[in-house]
C-alpha positions, 0 to 999 in steps of 0.5 A, spaced: 479 165 383 480 172 382 474 177 383 473 184 381 470 189 386 466 196 384 468 199 390 473 199 396 468 197 402 466 192 407 470 186 407 475 189 402 476 195 406 477 191 412 482 187 409 486 193 407 486 196 414 488 190 417 494 189 413 501 192 416 504 193 410 503 194 402 506 195 396 506 201 391 508 200 384 509 206 378 513 207 372 515 212 367 512 212 360 518 211 357 519 204 355 526 204 358 525 207 364 526 205 371 520 201 374 519 203 381 516 198 387 516 200 394 514 197 401 510 201 405 509 201 413 508 205 419 501 204 422 496 209 420 500 212 414 494 209 409 487 211 409 481 209 405 478 216 404 472 213 400 469 207 396 474 209 390 480 213 394 485 212 398 491 216 401 498 215 404 503 219 407 510 219 403 516 220 407 523 222 406 528 217 407 529 214 400 528 217 393 522 220 390 521 215 384 513 214 385 512 222 386 516 223 379 512 218 376 505 221 378 507 228 376 509 226 369 505 229 364 500 224 361 502 218 367 500 218 374 499 210 373 500 207 380 498 200 383 497 198 390 498 191 393 496 188 399 498 180 401 495 176 406 501 173 410 496 170 415 489 168 415 485 166 408 490 167 402 489 173 398 492 178 394 489 185 393 490 190 388 488 197 386 490 200 380 489 207 379 491 214 378 495 218 383 497 225 385 502 228 390 499 233 394 505 237 397 506 241 403 504 247 400 498 245 397 491 248 400 489 240 400 494 238 405 490 241 411 484 237 408 488 231 408 493 231 413 488 230 419 486 223 417 493 221 419 493 223 426 499 220 430 502 218 424 504 225 421 511 227 423 516 232 420 519 227 415 512 227 411 514 230 405 507 229 400 501 225 401 499 220 395 492 220 393 490 214 389 483 214 385 482 207 384 480 205 377 480 197 378 480 193 384 481 186 384 483 180 388 487 173 387 488 167 391 494 168 394 496 161 395 503 162 394 504 167 399 507 164 405 505 165 412 509 170 416 508 173 423 507 180 424 511 182 431 511 189 431 512 196 428 520 198 427 521 205 430 527 207 427 524 212 421 520 216 426 525 216 431 530 219 427 526 224 423 523 226 430 530 229 432 530 234 426 527 240 425 523 242 419 529 246 416 533 240 418 529 236 414 528 240 408 536 241 408 536 233 408 532 232 402 535 238 398 542 234 398 539 227 397 540 224 390 534 222 386 529 226 391 528 233 386 529 229 380 528 221 378 533 216 376 530 217 369 531 225 370 523 227 371 521 232 376 520 229 383 519 232 389 519 240 389 526 243 392 527 247 396 522 243 400 515 247 401 513 249 408 507 246 410 500 249 409 498 247 416 504 249 420 502 254 426 
């Protein structure tokens, strides 16, 4: 039986922090726009900031649909989901409003220390999620799966690029500056980091 929670604390926070993968879902306001669903991994890239706020690093390497939906006027809807692939069955969802904090935003320097070792040259935004509804469901149909280890290819690939090379990579990639539905996505040229030495 599913349950709603007033805040992200205790067992709920522990559950979130123990999962190696989560999923994000967003959509544009128009009824015929593309719904976006993305898996997110890389250890240390998601943090619970307080009882109603989470944040995760948005990396280069794919399109920028989530950012576009969060930036769309009157939108900002986002759902985060975690599944228990081991232990007791559970699916947890956080529905909320999200915002993208870009590299030239003064708040970048406030948020980025939360990510310690996960930070890297491919970090292009920090997505901050303000929870409006926190709920779980049984997860009885979610299979057991064993977690082996982190994949290192993404971090290793982008670690070989300078910030200038990463900015050039973003500029030439399809659907980074503009979403599939023509919404503004990542600001291009890629802003310089406010915390750069």
